[in-house]
C-alpha positions as CSV (number, residue, x, y, z in Angstrom):
1,X,-63.6,41.8,-38.5
2,X,-61.1,41.4,-35.7
3,X,-57.6,40.1,-36.1
4,X,-58.7,37.0,-34.2
5,X,-61.2,36.2,-36.9
6,X,-58.6,36.6,-39.6
7,X,-56.2,34.3,-37.7
8,X,-59.0,31.7,-37.5
9,X,-59.7,32.1,-41.2
10,X,-56.0,31.7,-41.9
11,X,-56.0,28.4,-40.0
12,X,-59.1,27.1,-41.8
13,X,-57.5,27.9,-45.2
14,X,-54.2,26.2,-44.1
15,X,-56.1,23.0,-43.2
16,X,-58.2,23.2,-46.4
17,X,-54.9,23.2,-48.4
18,X,-53.8,20.0,-46.9
19,X,-57.3,18.5,-47.2
20,X,-57.2,19.4,-50.9
21,X,-54.0,17.5,-51.4
22,X,-55.4,14.4,-49.6
23,X,-58.7,14.6,-51.5
24,X,-56.8,14.9,-54.8
25,X,-54.8,11.7,-54.1
26,X,-58.0,9.9,-52.9
27,X,-59.9,10.9,-56.1
28,X,-57.0,9.8,-58.3
29,X,-56.7,6.4,-56.5
30,X,-60.4,5.4,-55.9
31,X,-62.4,6.8,-58.8
32,X,-60.7,5.1,-61.7
33,X,-63.3,2.5,-62.3
34,X,-65.6,3.9,-65.0
35,X,-63.1,6.3,-66.7
36,X,-59.5,6.6,-65.5
37,X,-58.9,9.8,-67.5
38,X,-61.8,11.5,-65.7
39,X,-60.5,10.5,-62.3
40,X,-57.0,11.8,-63.2
41,X,-58.3,15.2,-64.5
42,X,-60.6,15.7,-61.5
43,X,-57.8,14.8,-59.1
44,X,-55.6,17.4,-60.7
45,X,-58.4,19.9,-60.6
46,X,-58.9,19.4,-56.9
47,X,-55.1,19.4,-56.3
48,X,-54.8,22.8,-57.9
49,X,-56.9,24.3,-55.1
50,X,-54.1,23.7,-52.5
51,X,-51.8,26.6,-53.6
52,X,-54.8,28.9,-53.5
53,X,-55.7,27.9,-50.0
54,X,-52.1,28.3,-48.8
55,X,-51.8,31.7,-50.3
56,X,-55.0,32.8,-48.8
57,X,-53.8,31.5,-45.4
58,X,-50.7,33.5,-45.7
59,X,-52.5,36.7,-46.6
60,X,-55.0,36.4,-43.8
61,X,-52.2,35.7,-41.3
62,X,-50.3,38.8,-42.5
63,X,-53.4,40.9,-42.3
64,X,-54.2,39.7,-38.8
65,X,-50.6,40.5,-37.7
66,X,-50.7,44.0,-39.2
67,X,-54.0,44.8,-37.4
68,X,-52.9,43.4,-34.0
């Protein structure tokens, strides 16, 4: 893969991190009806993806810069 591909992958992971945060808040707010505890746990689960995406974004960006 070329450095350009890794830079694009870095951007995708960065956006996915923010989308994970927004999805977590949306799940917590809008899916409380049948079981509030389930909505809370699922919202936390989705919210925990954000740090992983941000770390992957950083790593792909560093790799792209080292290969350029």
